[in-house]
N, C-alpha and C positions, 0 to 999 in steps of 0.2 A: 546670759550670754548674748541675748538679743540686744540688751542695752549697751553692751560693749561694742557690738558691731555698729550701733547707731552713733556712739561717741566717736568711733574710729572714722566713720563716714563723714561726720561733721569736721573732724580735724583735717581730713584730706580735702574737703570742700573749702575750708579756710585757707589751706595751702594753695589751692588753685586760684582762689579769689585774690590772694596776696600777689600772685603772679599777674592776674588780670588787671589789678589796680596798681600798676607800676607808677613810680614817682615821675614827676616832670623834671626835665633838664633844661636849663637856660644858660646860654653862653653870652655874656655881655662883653661887647667889644668897644674899646675907646681908642681914639686917635686914627679913625679910618678916613683916608683921603681918596676921593673918587674924581674921575674926569669924564667928560662927555665929548664925543667927536662927531656927533650928528647921526651916528648909526648904532652906537653902543655906549653904555655906561660901564666903565672899567676902573680897576684900581689905578691910582695915580702914577704908578711906576711903569706899567706896560699893558697894552691891549692883549699881548700874547701871554701865555702862561699855562697853568694846568700841569706843570711837570714837577712841582714841589721845589722850585728854584727860588730862593729868597730874592735873588737879583731881579726877578720879574714880578715881585709882589710888594705890596705896600707895608712898611713896618708899622706895627701897632704900638700903642702906649700900654695897654693891658688887656687881658682876657680874664674875666671873673666867671667861675663855674658855680652855678647855684642848683641845688636839688630841693625841690619844693620850696623855693624862695630863700633857702639858707645857703650861704657861700660855703663851699667845701674846698676852695683853693683858688689862688690867683697867680697868673703868669705875667711877668713884666719884662722878660728878656726872651730873645729868640722866638718872636711871634710876628706873623705876617698874615695879610689877607690877599688872596688872588681871586679877582672878581671880573666877570664879563657878562653883561646883560644886554642882549640885542634889543634895541628900541629905536623907533623913528618917530618923527612928526610930533615933538613936544611943542605945544602952541606957545607962541611968544606971550600971549595974554594970559597964560596960566591954564591949567586944566588937568584932567586925569587921562592917562594913556596906559593901555595894557600892551604887553608884548605882542607885536603884530607881524613879526617876520620869523616865524618858526619856533618861537618859544625857547630860544637859546639862553639858558640860565646856567652859568658856571660860578660856583662859589666854593673856594677852598680856604681852609685855615691851616697855616703852617705852624708847627710847634717844635721844629728842629731845624738847625742850619744846614742839614744834609740836603744837597741839591738832587733829590730823587723822590720817588713816591714814598719812601720811608720817612721823608720829612713832612709829609702831609698829616696833620692831626685829624682833619675832617674834610672830605670832599663830597659835595652835594650836587645832585642833578635834579632840580625841581621842575614842576610842571608849568608854572605860571608866575607872573609878577605884575605889579602895577606901579606906575610912577605918578606922583602928584607934585605939580609945580605951581607955585604962586608968584605973582609979580613982585611980592614983597621979599623975594629972595629965599623963600622957604622951599625945601625939597624933602620929600619922603618917598621911600620905596618899600613896598611890602610884597612878599611872594610866599607861595606855599602850595599845599596840596599833598597828595600821596607821593612820596619820593619815588621816582623811577629807579633810583638806586643810590644808596649811601656808598659811594664808590670806594672810599678808603676811610677807615677809622683807626686812629692811633691816639686817642684822647688821653690826657693825663689823669691822675687821681683814680684810675681804675674805672672810668666812666665809659659808657657806650650807649649810643642812641639806637632805639628800635627802628628796624627797617620796615615794620608793618604798620606804623602809625604816622599821623601827620607830622611833617616837619615844616617850620616856617622861618623866614628870614625877614628882618625889617631894618631899615636905615632911616635916620632923620638928620637933617642939617638945617641950620639957619645962617650958615656961613658959606655964601657962594661968591665966586669971583670969576673974572675973565669970561663973562657971559657974552656970547655972540649969537647973532641970528640973521636970517635972510629976509626979514620982514614979516614972515609968517610963522616959521618954526625956529626953534633954537638950533644952532649949529655947533655950539660948544659951551662948556663951563667947567669950573673946578668947584668941588664941594667937600667940606670937612665936617665930620660929625661922629656919631656913635651908632652902633647897630647891635642886633642880638639874633641868636638862633634859638628856637624853642622846639622841643620834641619830647618824646616819651623815653624815659631811661629804662634800659634793659635791667630787670631785677637781678640781684645777685643770686646765682644758682644755688649757693650754699644754704641760704636761708629757706628757700622754697623746698630744697631737698630735705632739710632737717624736719620740716613740718610733715612732709609726705612720709618720711621714714617713721616718724612717731606714730602716724596714723596706721601704717602697715604693721608696726610693732604691736599695737593694740589688737589688731585683727588676729595676728599670730597668737597672742596670749590667750585670746578667747577660744581659738581652735584647740590649743594644747589642753586647756582646762576641760573643754568639752570631751 
């Protein structure tokens, strides 16, 4: 009987471990267009947004969803990005700048043409981000930390990001145009490129539940025979 209890305990432990070691989720974004106005980097359509309205968001070419590096599905229609990153004083000569005016980071992915919160596939409110600019016209943005809140989730393919783990966003571009400056800092530019969001995937409750039920079943069997 003791051996059955040990086996049951091991099965339950494996089930809990499976939950703890959740898979990674990455969302690759192509066709992202951004603009800078001297105080914020935002999607090319509008500095305003956050309402799930495609008219205020940048239309994307594709969103590819990968779990542990393997694609589970791709969207190529009805997809947009709604972004606003408050940032100032990007040096004309290039450099690294972190958000310096309150940490305002807004990042929404829209996966439905519905102009409301129901149209938002993912809305993030992250803690920090960094902008890297080079005089060769290269731009990269990275941000992350513990999410203050995954405000809205309505991702396709049954996917869901964990709200208890790190979430990161990155953008890179080697295509910049309309670059303006005041002699010291940039005052405007347009940039096109690609981005991604990375986080921890919430495990399917069904698989974890089955393991736990199997373990409890062994415990019950041992007690009945005893």
